[in-house]
N, C-alpha and C positions, 0 to 999 in steps of 0.2 A: 578426105582431109581438107580439101580446099574450101568446102562449105563451112567447116568448123572455124576456119581462119576468119571469115567474115563475121561469124557470130561472136567470136571472142573480141574482134576489133570493135564491133558495135557495143559490146559490154564495157569496153574501155572508153570509147570516144563519146558516146551519148552522155554518160555521167559527167565527163569533163565539160562538154558543151553546156549541159544543164548548170553546172557550177559557174561557168563563165557568165552565162546569161543571168543567173541569180545575183552574182556580184555586180554585174552591170546595172540591174534594176535597183539594187540596194543603194548603189552610188547615186543613181538618178534621184531616188527618194531623198537621200541625204542632201543633195544639191537643192532639191525643191524646198525642203525644210529650212535650209540655211537662207535661201532667197526669201522665203516667207518671213523669217525672223528679221532679216535685214530690212524688208519693206515695213514691217511692224515698227521697228526702231525709227525708221525715217518718218513714219506717220506720227509717232510720238513727238519727234523733234519739230515737225511742221505744226503740230497742234500747239506746242509751246510758243512757236514763233507767231502764229496767228492770234494766240491769246494776248501776247505782248503788243501786237499791232492793234488789236481791238482796244486794249487799254489806252494806247496812245491816241487813237482816233476819238475815243470817248473823252479823254482829257482835252484834246484840241477843241472839240465841239463845245465842251463845257466852258472853256475859257473864251471861246468866240461868243458864246451866249452871254457870259458875264460882261464882256466888253460892249456888247450890243445894248445891255441894260443901262450902261452909264452914259 
């Protein structure tokens, strides 16, 4: 009877451990996806900022060039 107790315990414990591990890995994957989306959004914002900065630099150099001609 004692040998059967370990067998039944393993039938209960191993699926529970497997379930806990699978939930853990799914949560890690969700975290990775949300971090990647956040980084993508930040990159879009930085891209817009650099575009605006590039426009300002181009405008500045253009007006400096115009002043130089006069």
